[in-house]
C-alpha positions as CSV (number, residue, x, y, z in Angstrom):
1,M,107.3,228.7,64.9
2,I,110.2,227.0,66.6
3,L,112.8,229.3,68.3
4,L,116.2,228.0,69.3
5,L,117.9,230.3,71.8
6,D,121.7,230.9,71.8
7,A,123.4,231.2,75.2
8,H,123.2,234.9,75.6
9,A,119.5,235.0,74.5
10,V,118.4,232.4,77.1
11,L,120.4,234.1,79.9
12,W,118.9,237.5,79.0
13,W,115.4,236.0,78.9
14,L,115.9,234.4,82.3
15,A,117.3,237.6,83.8
16,D,114.6,239.8,82.1
17,D,117.6,241.7,80.8
18,E,116.7,244.7,78.5
19,A,119.7,243.7,76.3
20,L,117.3,241.2,74.6
21,D,116.0,242.8,71.5
22,P,112.3,243.7,71.8
23,Q,111.3,241.6,68.7
24,A,113.1,238.6,70.1
25,R,111.5,239.2,73.5
26,A,108.1,239.3,71.9
27,A,108.7,236.1,70.0
28,V,109.9,234.2,73.0
29,A,106.9,235.4,75.0
30,D,104.4,234.5,72.3
31,P,102.7,231.3,73.4
32,V,102.2,230.0,69.9
33,N,106.0,229.6,69.5
34,D,107.9,226.6,70.7
35,V,111.0,227.9,72.6
36,L,114.0,225.6,72.9
37,V,117.5,225.7,74.3
38,S,120.0,223.1,73.2
39,A,121.6,220.7,75.7
40,A,124.8,221.9,74.0
41,T,124.0,225.5,75.1
42,V,123.4,224.3,78.7
43,W,126.8,222.6,78.5
44,E,128.5,225.6,77.1
45,I,127.0,227.8,79.9
46,A,128.0,225.3,82.6
47,I,131.6,225.2,81.3
48,K,131.9,229.0,81.2
49,Q,130.2,229.3,84.6
50,A,132.7,226.8,86.1
51,L,135.6,228.8,84.7
52,G,134.2,232.0,86.2
53,K,133.7,233.5,82.8
54,L,130.0,233.8,83.0
55,D,127.3,234.6,85.5
56,A,124.4,232.2,85.1
57,P,121.7,230.8,87.4
58,R,122.6,227.7,89.4
59,G,120.3,224.9,88.4
60,L,120.1,226.3,84.9
61,V,118.0,223.4,83.6
62,S,115.4,223.9,86.3
63,A,115.4,227.7,85.6
64,V,114.9,227.1,81.9
65,E,112.1,224.6,82.4
66,Q,110.4,226.9,84.9
67,A,110.5,229.6,82.3
68,G,108.6,227.2,79.9
69,I,111.6,226.5,77.7
70,D,112.3,223.0,76.6
71,V,115.8,221.5,76.6
72,L,116.6,220.1,73.2
73,P,118.7,216.9,73.3
74,V,121.7,216.6,70.9
75,T,121.2,213.6,68.6
76,G,123.8,211.6,66.7
77,A,122.5,213.1,63.5
78,D,123.0,216.6,64.9
79,A,126.5,215.8,65.8
80,E,127.3,214.4,62.4
81,F,125.8,217.4,60.6
82,A,127.6,219.9,62.9
83,G,130.9,218.1,62.3
84,G,130.4,218.4,58.5
85,L,129.6,222.1,58.4
86,P,131.9,224.5,56.6
87,A,134.3,226.1,59.1
88,H,132.8,229.6,58.9
89,H,132.4,229.5,62.6
90,R,134.9,227.5,64.8
91,D,132.8,227.4,68.0
92,P,131.5,223.8,68.2
93,F,128.6,224.9,70.4
94,D,127.4,227.4,67.8
95,R,127.9,224.9,65.0
96,M,125.6,222.5,66.9
97,L,123.0,225.2,67.0
98,V,123.2,225.6,63.3
99,A,122.8,221.8,62.9
100,Q,119.8,221.7,65.2
101,A,118.1,224.8,63.8
102,T,118.5,223.3,60.3
103,R,117.0,220.0,61.4
104,L,114.0,221.6,63.1
105,S,113.6,224.5,60.6
106,A,113.9,226.7,63.6
107,L,114.6,230.4,63.9
108,L,117.9,230.8,65.8
109,V,117.7,233.6,68.3
110,S,121.2,235.1,68.6
111,R,123.2,238.3,68.4
112,D,126.2,236.4,66.9
113,D,126.8,237.6,63.3
114,A,128.8,234.5,62.5
115,F,125.5,232.6,62.0
116,T,124.8,234.6,58.8
117,A,127.4,232.6,57.0
118,Y,125.2,229.5,57.3
119,D,121.9,228.7,55.7
120,V,119.9,229.3,58.8
121,N,117.3,231.8,59.8
122,V,118.3,234.2,62.6
123,L,116.3,236.5,64.8
124,R,118.5,239.1,66.4
125,A,118.7,238.6,70.1
């Protein structure tokens, strides 16, 4: 199974934070699953970190890679799909996750209830 981690899910995983739901934790830890974080999520975290709105590890990409998580590039097709999504959710980073999860038939790991408005499978983070 392919798991695509939302920002809070990847940060909780990296910090070994108990806020991450046990079922999500088990899925991320399961070596049969491919675990991904979108380049858009890395960008979102970096922006919020620079604004002082978020505490995240410096060298996030290295931390993610050391944790065995692959960074998923944003493609032109992802951007086009995300731009055409219904405006159920106005956050462009989250809309990108919907587009990428759809393209990959991935399970989106998030605690954001706004994803339920889209035709995407979500595992509660």
